[in-house]
py3Dmol code that shows the C-alpha trace and the ligand (Angstrom):
import py3Dmol

protein = """\
ATOM      1  CA  MET A   1     -76.551  61.263 -26.022  1.00  0.00           C
ATOM      2  CA  ARG A   2     -78.039  57.867 -26.706  1.00  0.00           C
ATOM      3  CA  LEU A   3     -81.315  58.262 -28.435  1.00  0.00           C
ATOM      4  CA  TYR A   4     -84.216  55.781 -28.495  1.00  0.00           C
ATOM      5  CA  GLY A   5     -87.795  56.211 -29.547  1.00  0.00           C
ATOM      6  CA  LEU A   6     -91.092  55.094 -30.842  1.00  0.00           C
ATOM      7  CA  ILE A   7     -92.434  55.151 -34.383  1.00  0.00           C
ATOM      8  CA  GLY A   8     -96.095  54.793 -35.360  1.00  0.00           C
ATOM      9  CA  TYR A   9     -98.916  56.988 -36.437  1.00  0.00           C
ATOM     10  CA  PRO A  10    -100.605  58.806 -34.936  1.00  0.00           C
ATOM     11  CA  LEU A  11     -98.689  58.960 -31.571  1.00  0.00           C
ATOM     12  CA  SER A  12    -100.802  60.772 -29.156  1.00  0.00           C
ATOM     13  CA  HIS A  13    -100.534  58.978 -25.901  1.00  0.00           C
ATOM     14  CA  SER A  14     -97.473  56.827 -25.398  1.00  0.00           C
ATOM     15  CA  PHE A  15     -96.875  54.534 -22.414  1.00  0.00           C
ATOM     16  CA  SER A  16     -93.275  53.948 -23.608  1.00  0.00           C
ATOM     17  CA  ALA A  17     -92.270  57.600 -23.593  1.00  0.00           C
ATOM     18  CA  LYS A  18     -93.558  58.031 -20.054  1.00  0.00           C
ATOM     19  CA  TYR A  19     -92.031  54.719 -18.952  1.00  0.00           C
ATOM     20  CA  PHE A  20     -88.524  55.473 -20.240  1.00  0.00           C
ATOM     21  CA  ALA A  21     -88.610  59.130 -18.911  1.00  0.00           C
ATOM     22  CA  GLU A  22     -89.382  57.728 -15.432  1.00  0.00           C
ATOM     23  CA  LYS A  23     -86.766  54.946 -15.821  1.00  0.00           C
ATOM     24  CA  PHE A  24     -84.029  57.418 -16.869  1.00  0.00           C
ATOM     25  CA  GLU A  25     -84.780  59.630 -13.900  1.00  0.00           C
ATOM     26  CA  LEU A  26     -85.079  56.781 -11.362  1.00  0.00           C
ATOM     27  CA  GLU A  27     -81.866  55.097 -12.600  1.00  0.00           C
ATOM     28  CA  ASN A  28     -79.937  58.303 -13.016  1.00  0.00           C
ATOM     29  CA  ILE A  29     -79.383  57.606 -16.683  1.00  0.00           C
ATOM     30  CA  SER A  30     -78.538  61.096 -17.826  1.00  0.00           C
ATOM     31  CA  ASP A  31     -77.101  60.298 -21.299  1.00  0.00           C
ATOM     32  CA  ALA A  32     -80.268  58.759 -22.810  1.00  0.00           C
ATOM     33  CA  ASP A  33     -83.429  60.054 -24.284  1.00  0.00           C
ATOM     34  CA  TYR A  34     -86.574  58.479 -25.581  1.00  0.00           C
ATOM     35  CA  GLN A  35     -88.560  60.468 -28.234  1.00  0.00           C
ATOM     36  CA  LEU A  36     -91.735  60.056 -30.232  1.00  0.00           C
ATOM     37  CA  PHE A  37     -91.366  59.884 -34.063  1.00  0.00           C
ATOM     38  CA  PRO A  38     -94.702  60.027 -35.657  1.00  0.00           C
ATOM     39  CA  LEU A  39     -94.265  58.881 -39.291  1.00  0.00           C
ATOM     40  CA  GLU A  40     -97.051  59.406 -41.756  1.00  0.00           C
ATOM     41  CA  ASN A  41     -95.593  56.743 -43.971  1.00  0.00           C
ATOM     42  CA  ILE A  42     -93.253  53.923 -42.992  1.00  0.00           C
ATOM     43  CA  SER A  43     -90.925  54.801 -45.899  1.00  0.00           C
ATOM     44  CA  GLU A  44     -89.902  57.873 -43.714  1.00  0.00           C
ATOM     45  CA  VAL A  45     -88.030  55.528 -41.419  1.00  0.00           C
ATOM     46  CA  THR A  46     -85.006  55.523 -43.730  1.00  0.00           C
ATOM     47  CA  SER A  47     -84.556  59.288 -43.547  1.00  0.00           C
ATOM     48  CA  LEU A  48     -85.241  59.183 -39.763  1.00  0.00           C
ATOM     49  CA  ILE A  49     -82.290  56.821 -39.231  1.00  0.00           C
ATOM     50  CA  GLU A  50     -80.094  58.969 -41.504  1.00  0.00           C
ATOM     51  CA  HIS A  51     -81.034  62.251 -39.893  1.00  0.00           C
ATOM     52  CA  GLN A  52     -80.778  61.016 -36.266  1.00  0.00           C
ATOM     53  CA  PRO A  53     -77.269  59.651 -36.025  1.00  0.00           C
ATOM     54  CA  ASP A  54     -77.664  59.177 -32.277  1.00  0.00           C
ATOM     55  CA  LEU A  55     -80.645  56.919 -32.637  1.00  0.00           C
ATOM     56  CA  GLN A  56     -79.673  53.417 -31.443  1.00  0.00           C
ATOM     57  CA  GLY A  57     -83.037  51.688 -31.439  1.00  0.00           C
ATOM     58  CA  PHE A  58     -86.790  52.187 -31.496  1.00  0.00           C
ATOM     59  CA  ASN A  59     -90.049  50.586 -30.695  1.00  0.00           C
ATOM     60  CA  ILE A  60     -92.836  50.213 -33.237  1.00  0.00           C
ATOM     61  CA  THR A  61     -96.470  50.597 -32.710  1.00  0.00           C
ATOM     62  CA  ILE A  62     -99.712  50.603 -34.828  1.00  0.00           C
ATOM     63  CA  PRO A  63     -99.698  50.627 -37.849  1.00  0.00           C
ATOM     64  CA  TYR A  64     -96.110  49.577 -38.734  1.00  0.00           C
ATOM     65  CA  LYS A  65     -95.418  46.378 -36.779  1.00  0.00           C
ATOM     66  CA  VAL A  66     -95.694  44.480 -40.014  1.00  0.00           C
ATOM     67  CA  ALA A  67     -94.857  47.277 -42.491  1.00  0.00           C
ATOM     68  CA  ILE A  68     -91.332  47.654 -40.906  1.00  0.00           C
ATOM     69  CA  LEU A  69     -90.302  44.140 -42.078  1.00  0.00           C
ATOM     70  CA  PRO A  70     -88.923  45.101 -45.564  1.00  0.00           C
ATOM     71  CA  TYR A  71     -86.618  47.763 -43.987  1.00  0.00           C
ATOM     72  CA  LEU A  72     -84.834  45.267 -41.744  1.00  0.00           C
ATOM     73  CA  ASP A  73     -81.598  43.364 -42.423  1.00  0.00           C
ATOM     74  CA  ASN A  74     -82.280  40.655 -39.952  1.00  0.00           C
ATOM     75  CA  ILE A  75     -85.059  39.477 -37.661  1.00  0.00           C
ATOM     76  CA  SER A  76     -85.389  37.194 -34.592  1.00  0.00           C
ATOM     77  CA  ASP A  77     -86.846  33.760 -34.955  1.00  0.00           C
ATOM     78  CA  ALA A  78     -89.940  34.722 -32.931  1.00  0.00           C
ATOM     79  CA  SER A  79     -90.547  37.862 -35.138  1.00  0.00           C
ATOM     80  CA  LYS A  80     -90.187  35.595 -38.196  1.00  0.00           C
ATOM     81  CA  SER A  81     -92.773  33.199 -36.948  1.00  0.00           C
ATOM     82  CA  ILE A  82     -95.163  35.939 -35.839  1.00  0.00           C
ATOM     83  CA  GLY A  83     -94.598  38.137 -38.800  1.00  0.00           C
ATOM     84  CA  ALA A  84     -94.393  41.309 -36.639  1.00  0.00           C
ATOM     85  CA  VAL A  85     -91.699  43.328 -35.055  1.00  0.00           C
ATOM     86  CA  ASN A  86     -92.042  45.877 -32.099  1.00  0.00           C
ATOM     87  CA  CYS A  87     -88.439  46.645 -31.347  1.00  0.00           C
ATOM     88  CA  VAL A  88     -85.517  47.464 -33.711  1.00  0.00           C
ATOM     89  CA  LYS A  89     -81.784  47.636 -32.785  1.00  0.00           C
ATOM     90  CA  ILE A  90     -79.729  49.932 -35.051  1.00  0.00           C
ATOM     91  CA  GLU A  91     -76.086  48.871 -35.443  1.00  0.00           C
ATOM     92  CA  ARG A  92     -73.961  51.561 -37.032  1.00  0.00           C
ATOM     93  CA  SER A  93     -70.412  51.057 -38.286  1.00  0.00           C
ATOM     94  CA  VAL A  94     -68.123  52.373 -40.960  1.00  0.00           C
ATOM     95  CA  SER A  95     -69.326  49.724 -43.269  1.00  0.00           C
ATOM     96  CA  GLY A  96     -72.939  50.687 -42.947  1.00  0.00           C
ATOM     97  CA  THR A  97     -76.144  50.603 -40.825  1.00  0.00           C
ATOM     98  CA  ILE A  98     -77.875  47.376 -39.796  1.00  0.00           C
ATOM     99  CA  LEU A  99     -81.385  47.045 -38.518  1.00  0.00           C
ATOM    100  CA  ILE A 100     -82.355  44.038 -36.502  1.00  0.00           C
ATOM    101  CA  GLY A 101     -85.982  43.356 -35.534  1.00  0.00           C
ATOM    102  CA  TYR A 102     -87.346  41.688 -32.434  1.00  0.00           C
ATOM    103  CA  ASN A 103     -90.692  40.976 -30.915  1.00  0.00           C
ATOM    104  CA  THR A 104     -90.598  41.792 -27.171  1.00  0.00           C
ATOM    105  CA  ASP A 105     -94.393  41.330 -26.751  1.00  0.00           C
ATOM    106  CA  VAL A 106     -93.601  37.690 -26.791  1.00  0.00           C
ATOM    107  CA  TYR A 107     -91.242  38.046 -23.890  1.00  0.00           C
ATOM    108  CA  GLY A 108     -93.587  40.291 -21.981  1.00  0.00           C
ATOM    109  CA  PHE A 109     -96.462  37.976 -22.324  1.00  0.00           C
ATOM    110  CA  ARG A 110     -94.605  34.814 -21.485  1.00  0.00           C
ATOM    111  CA  GLU A 111     -92.973  36.291 -18.431  1.00  0.00           C
ATOM    112  CA  SER A 112     -96.195  37.673 -17.110  1.00  0.00           C
ATOM    113  CA  LEU A 113     -98.324  34.610 -17.846  1.00  0.00           C
ATOM    114  CA  GLU A 114     -95.943  31.683 -16.921  1.00  0.00           C
ATOM    115  CA  PRO A 115     -95.841  32.265 -13.136  1.00  0.00           C
ATOM    116  CA  ALA A 116     -99.617  32.229 -12.964  1.00  0.00           C
ATOM    117  CA  ILE A 117    -100.426  29.019 -14.915  1.00  0.00           C
ATOM    118  CA  LYS A 118    -101.146  25.713 -13.304  1.00  0.00           C
ATOM    119  CA  PRO A 119    -100.853  22.332 -14.897  1.00  0.00           C
ATOM    120  CA  PHE A 120    -104.677  22.315 -15.596  1.00  0.00           C
ATOM    121  CA  HIS A 121    -104.309  25.437 -17.642  1.00  0.00           C
ATOM    122  CA  SER A 122    -103.479  23.218 -20.628  1.00  0.00           C
ATOM    123  CA  LYS A 123    -106.020  24.548 -23.089  1.00  0.00           C
ATOM    124  CA  ALA A 124    -106.706  28.183 -23.995  1.00  0.00           C
ATOM    125  CA  LEU A 125    -109.095  30.394 -25.899  1.00  0.00           C
ATOM    126  CA  VAL A 126    -107.471  33.410 -27.513  1.00  0.00           C
ATOM    127  CA  LEU A 127    -109.906  36.213 -28.223  1.00  0.00           C
ATOM    128  CA  GLY A 128    -109.008  38.229 -31.427  1.00  0.00           C
ATOM    129  CA  THR A 129    -106.719  37.504 -34.314  1.00  0.00           C
ATOM    130  CA  GLY A 130    -104.708  40.630 -34.721  1.00  0.00           C
ATOM    131  CA  GLY A 131    -100.982  41.351 -34.126  1.00  0.00           C
ATOM    132  CA  ALA A 132    -100.971  40.844 -30.398  1.00  0.00           C
ATOM    133  CA  SER A 133    -102.825  37.586 -30.823  1.00  0.00           C
ATOM    134  CA  LYS A 134     -99.998  36.185 -32.998  1.00  0.00           C
ATOM    135  CA  ALA A 135     -97.517  36.931 -30.256  1.00  0.00           C
ATOM    136  CA  VAL A 136     -99.809  35.248 -27.616  1.00  0.00           C
ATOM    137  CA  CYS A 137    -100.381  32.163 -29.852  1.00  0.00           C
ATOM    138  CA  TYR A 138     -96.731  31.861 -30.463  1.00  0.00           C
ATOM    139  CA  THR A 139     -96.037  31.876 -26.719  1.00  0.00           C
ATOM    140  CA  LEU A 140     -98.741  29.419 -25.928  1.00  0.00           C
ATOM    141  CA  HIS A 141     -97.390  27.071 -28.509  1.00  0.00           C
ATOM    142  CA  GLU A 142     -93.895  27.434 -26.840  1.00  0.00           C
ATOM    143  CA  LEU A 143     -95.459  26.761 -23.469  1.00  0.00           C
ATOM    144  CA  GLY A 144     -97.155  23.596 -24.806  1.00  0.00           C
ATOM    145  CA  ILE A 145    -100.647  25.046 -24.266  1.00  0.00           C
ATOM    146  CA  LYS A 146    -103.197  24.083 -26.882  1.00  0.00           C
ATOM    147  CA  TYR A 147    -105.200  27.115 -28.077  1.00  0.00           C
ATOM    148  CA  THR A 148    -108.195  27.919 -30.161  1.00  0.00           C
ATOM    149  CA  MET A 149    -108.664  31.417 -31.637  1.00  0.00           C
ATOM    150  CA  VAL A 150    -111.944  33.242 -31.434  1.00  0.00           C
ATOM    151  CA  SER A 151    -112.868  35.792 -33.981  1.00  0.00           C
ATOM    152  CA  ARG A 152    -115.954  37.838 -35.047  1.00  0.00           C
ATOM    153  CA  THR A 153    -115.545  36.152 -38.402  1.00  0.00           C
ATOM    154  CA  GLY A 154    -114.535  32.645 -37.251  1.00  0.00           C
ATOM    155  CA  ASN A 155    -116.474  29.922 -38.841  1.00  0.00           C
ATOM    156  CA  LYS A 156    -114.398  26.718 -38.568  1.00  0.00           C
ATOM    157  CA  GLU A 157    -113.023  24.369 -35.992  1.00  0.00           C
ATOM    158  CA  SER A 158    -109.611  26.141 -35.735  1.00  0.00           C
ATOM    159  CA  ILE A 159    -111.137  29.618 -35.404  1.00  0.00           C
ATOM    160  CA  LEU A 160    -114.412  29.841 -33.563  1.00  0.00           C
ATOM    161  CA  ASN A 161    -117.103  32.443 -33.617  1.00  0.00           C
ATOM    162  CA  TYR A 162    -118.229  34.019 -30.401  1.00  0.00           C
ATOM    163  CA  SER A 163    -121.648  32.503 -30.778  1.00  0.00           C
ATOM    164  CA  GLN A 164    -119.984  29.066 -30.845  1.00  0.00           C
ATOM    165  CA  LEU A 165    -118.740  29.460 -27.198  1.00  0.00           C
ATOM    166  CA  THR A 166    -120.822  26.974 -25.265  1.00  0.00           C
ATOM    167  CA  GLU A 167    -120.636  25.866 -21.651  1.00  0.00           C
ATOM    168  CA  GLU A 168    -118.610  22.876 -22.732  1.00  0.00           C
ATOM    169  CA  ILE A 169    -116.004  24.925 -24.509  1.00  0.00           C
ATOM    170  CA  ILE A 170    -115.655  27.385 -21.661  1.00  0.00           C
ATOM    171  CA  SER A 171    -115.290  24.472 -19.131  1.00  0.00           C
ATOM    172  CA  ASP A 172    -112.713  22.799 -21.394  1.00  0.00           C
ATOM    173  CA  ASN A 173    -110.582  26.031 -21.821  1.00  0.00           C
ATOM    174  CA  LEU A 174    -109.529  27.175 -18.329  1.00  0.00           C
ATOM    175  CA  LEU A 175    -107.219  29.837 -19.752  1.00  0.00           C
ATOM    176  CA  ILE A 176    -108.887  32.730 -21.739  1.00  0.00           C
ATOM    177  CA  ILE A 177    -106.869  35.665 -23.123  1.00  0.00           C
ATOM    178  CA  ASN A 178    -108.335  38.815 -24.443  1.00  0.00           C
ATOM    179  CA  THR A 179    -106.156  40.262 -27.238  1.00  0.00           C
ATOM    180  CA  THR A 180    -108.965  42.480 -28.629  1.00  0.00           C
ATOM    181  CA  PRO A 181    -109.086  46.209 -27.697  1.00  0.00           C
ATOM    182  CA  VAL A 182    -112.813  45.755 -26.486  1.00  0.00           C
ATOM    183  CA  GLY A 183    -113.144  47.458 -23.057  1.00  0.00           C
ATOM    184  CA  THR A 184    -110.233  49.858 -23.457  1.00  0.00           C
ATOM    185  CA  PHE A 185    -110.743  53.438 -22.036  1.00  0.00           C
ATOM    186  CA  PRO A 186    -113.018  55.211 -22.728  1.00  0.00           C
ATOM    187  CA  GLU A 187    -115.240  52.378 -23.800  1.00  0.00           C
ATOM    188  CA  ILE A 188    -114.959  50.725 -20.377  1.00  0.00           C
ATOM    189  CA  ASP A 189    -118.538  49.387 -20.377  1.00  0.00           C
ATOM    190  CA  LYS A 190    -117.794  46.956 -23.219  1.00  0.00           C
ATOM    191  CA  CYS A 191    -116.364  43.447 -23.054  1.00  0.00           C
ATOM    192  CA  PRO A 192    -115.809  40.502 -25.371  1.00  0.00           C
ATOM    193  CA  ASP A 193    -118.956  38.528 -26.002  1.00  0.00           C
ATOM    194  CA  ILE A 194    -118.229  35.288 -24.125  1.00  0.00           C
ATOM    195  CA  PRO A 195    -120.602  33.517 -21.765  1.00  0.00           C
ATOM    196  CA  TYR A 196    -119.131  34.637 -18.486  1.00  0.00           C
ATOM    197  CA  GLN A 197    -121.753  32.697 -16.445  1.00  0.00           C
ATOM    198  CA  PHE A 198    -119.743  29.481 -17.134  1.00  0.00           C
ATOM    199  CA  LEU A 199    -116.491  30.742 -15.672  1.00  0.00           C
ATOM    200  CA  THR A 200    -115.189  29.021 -12.496  1.00  0.00           C
ATOM    201  CA  LYS A 201    -112.436  29.511  -9.861  1.00  0.00           C
ATOM    202  CA  GLU A 202    -110.181  27.278 -11.983  1.00  0.00           C
ATOM    203  CA  HIS A 203    -110.260  29.719 -14.860  1.00  0.00           C
ATOM    204  CA  LEU A 204    -107.390  32.137 -15.430  1.00  0.00           C
ATOM    205  CA  LEU A 205    -108.300  35.298 -17.510  1.00  0.00           C
ATOM    206  CA  PHE A 206    -105.638  37.463 -18.960  1.00  0.00           C
ATOM    207  CA  ASP A 207    -106.469  40.843 -20.576  1.00  0.00           C
ATOM    208  CA  LEU A 208    -103.747  42.466 -22.625  1.00  0.00           C
ATOM    209  CA  ILE A 209    -105.542  45.812 -22.016  1.00  0.00           C
ATOM    210  CA  TYR A 210    -103.884  47.955 -19.201  1.00  0.00           C
ATOM    211  CA  ASN A 211    -106.217  50.972 -19.279  1.00  0.00           C
ATOM    212  CA  PRO A 212    -108.395  50.599 -17.171  1.00  0.00           C
ATOM    213  CA  ALA A 213    -106.508  48.245 -14.843  1.00  0.00           C
ATOM    214  CA  GLU A 214    -109.590  46.192 -14.346  1.00  0.00           C
ATOM    215  CA  THR A 215    -111.697  45.924 -17.607  1.00  0.00           C
ATOM    216  CA  LYS A 216    -115.240  44.630 -17.566  1.00  0.00           C
ATOM    217  CA  PHE A 217    -113.852  41.358 -19.010  1.00  0.00           C
ATOM    218  CA  LEU A 218    -111.727  41.042 -15.855  1.00  0.00           C
ATOM    219  CA  ARG A 219    -114.331  42.273 -13.408  1.00  0.00           C
ATOM    220  CA  LEU A 220    -116.898  39.709 -14.623  1.00  0.00           C
ATOM    221  CA  ALA A 221    -114.244  36.962 -14.317  1.00  0.00           C
ATOM    222  CA  ARG A 222    -113.260  38.184 -10.852  1.00  0.00           C
ATOM    223  CA  GLU A 223    -116.963  38.086  -9.843  1.00  0.00           C
ATOM    224  CA  ALA A 224    -116.974  34.444 -10.969  1.00  0.00           C
ATOM    225  CA  SER A 225    -113.943  33.728  -8.689  1.00  0.00           C
ATOM    226  CA  ALA A 226    -111.555  33.321 -11.597  1.00  0.00           C
ATOM    227  CA  THR A 227    -108.006  34.436 -11.422  1.00  0.00           C
ATOM    228  CA  ILE A 228    -107.344  37.667 -13.413  1.00  0.00           C
ATOM    229  CA  PHE A 229    -104.397  39.458 -14.941  1.00  0.00           C
ATOM    230  CA  ASN A 230    -104.249  42.683 -16.809  1.00  0.00           C
ATOM    231  CA  GLY A 231    -101.671  43.795 -19.448  1.00  0.00           C
ATOM    232  CA  SER A 232     -99.549  46.246 -17.255  1.00  0.00           C
ATOM    233  CA  LYS A 233     -96.761  43.773 -16.371  1.00  0.00           C
ATOM    234  CA  MET A 234     -96.532  42.692 -19.947  1.00  0.00           C
ATOM    235  CA  LEU A 235     -96.179  46.189 -21.025  1.00  0.00           C
ATOM    236  CA  GLU A 236     -93.300  47.002 -18.525  1.00  0.00           C
ATOM    237  CA  LEU A 237     -91.514  43.788 -19.436  1.00  0.00           C
ATOM    238  CA  GLN A 238     -91.622  44.348 -23.117  1.00  0.00           C
ATOM    239  CA  ALA A 239     -90.151  47.782 -22.570  1.00  0.00           C
ATOM    240  CA  GLU A 240     -87.429  46.443 -20.328  1.00  0.00           C
ATOM    241  CA  LYS A 241     -86.616  43.797 -22.894  1.00  0.00           C
ATOM    242  CA  SER A 242     -86.215  46.483 -25.560  1.00  0.00           C
ATOM    243  CA  TRP A 243     -83.888  48.320 -23.318  1.00  0.00           C
ATOM    244  CA  GLU A 244     -81.838  45.029 -22.810  1.00  0.00           C
ATOM    245  CA  ILE A 245     -81.762  44.449 -26.558  1.00  0.00           C
ATOM    246  CA  TRP A 246     -80.542  48.053 -27.314  1.00  0.00           C
ATOM    247  CA  ASN A 247     -77.876  47.987 -24.606  1.00  0.00           C
ATOM    248  CA  GLY A 248     -77.018  44.339 -24.737  1.00  0.00           C
TER     249      GLY A 248
END
"""
ligand_1 = """\
48
LIG
P -105.158 44.637 -33.792
O -104.077 44.146 -34.657
O -106.025 45.765 -34.257
O -106.041 43.341 -33.394
C -107.148 43.319 -32.597
C -108.036 42.229 -32.875
O -109.061 42.319 -32.019
C -108.583 42.271 -34.322
O -107.801 41.542 -35.196
C -109.953 41.678 -34.114
O -110.003 40.222 -34.404
C -110.382 41.995 -32.657
N -111.262 43.077 -32.624
C -111.006 44.320 -32.953
N -112.073 45.134 -32.743
C -113.095 44.253 -32.171
C -114.377 44.406 -31.677
N -115.010 45.618 -31.668
N -115.036 43.388 -31.132
C -114.399 42.232 -31.125
N -113.160 41.967 -31.517
C -112.485 42.988 -31.962
O -104.536 45.108 -32.293
P -103.325 44.495 -31.602
O -102.048 45.256 -31.986
O -103.395 43.044 -31.807
O -103.674 44.997 -30.067
C -104.850 44.384 -29.389
C -104.882 44.836 -28.043
O -103.778 44.359 -27.213
C -104.878 46.426 -27.840
O -105.790 46.752 -26.818
C -103.421 46.689 -27.379
O -103.346 47.897 -26.660
C -103.155 45.479 -26.508
N -101.710 45.116 -26.469
C -101.201 45.111 -25.180
C -99.844 44.882 -25.059
C -99.285 44.836 -23.671
O -98.017 44.871 -23.477
N -100.050 44.855 -22.610
C -99.013 44.572 -26.083
C -99.628 44.547 -27.361
C -100.975 44.888 -27.501
P -111.210 39.647 -35.175
O -111.485 40.501 -36.412
O -110.611 38.284 -35.557
O -112.435 39.545 -34.333
"""
view = py3Dmol.view(width=600, height=400)
view.addModel(protein, "pdb")
view.setStyle({"model": 0}, {"cartoon": {"style": "trace"}})
view.addModel(ligand_1, "xyz")
view.setStyle({"model": 1}, {"stick": {}})
view.zoomTo()
view.show()
């Protein structure tokens, strides 16, 4: 049996476990399993790998995307730039075990955003400065899109505060990406504090949140005739990319 899984803590609801269970069933993959491995401390990852000899790879979620780095033998260029890993491939041989880290959020975001962007989406606002924001900024840089981060604690030209978002700034940045968890179920009546009244039909708003499918952020954008995308496709694509890495 080929074993894969997810490490993090706590691990109550997991999109990945459900996704892979459905994938294995749909694609008649009977020799693979995807399990949840809640680790109270990241140092437990070493014994997990030792005691699960069938484990060939795993995903990583909050709070270990950065903490996993010292345990890896090698990491992809994107993971190095971002400083976070959400997928690890385990290579076992007689000479030892090698762990290689990847960031598949980058792939998922790029593949879901790229088909939707038009030449005039050349400047972006990225709301939030956490782990997902770093993957988003890395991708925007790769796509040649200039971006400005927006943070609750921003106070300079490179990182703005929400209170600095004027009509001019909203008109100048036709791509706006929410990488904050604000608006996630059950707090669906919340949304990032941007001036939605200045959105137009040229705007493209991307929310990394996938539950609910339409957040208040996206609903207000849709009501202003902007184009909207949620994080579902990104989530599926990053899972598929992990599968490709483990089995490539
Ligand atoms: P994170 O590291 O905790 O970062 C979230 C950032 O959002 C924080 O750094 C913070 O930035 C901002 N923030 C947090 N609480 C806020 C609040 N109450 N009001 C305004 N801003 C707030 O989390 P993450 O790992 O980056 O994940 C962020 C979101 O992306 C989550 O909802 C996650 O589920 C989603 N995500 C989706 C996918 C996908 O495939 N669709 C992949 C990865 C992540 P400031 O302190 O600078 O304001």
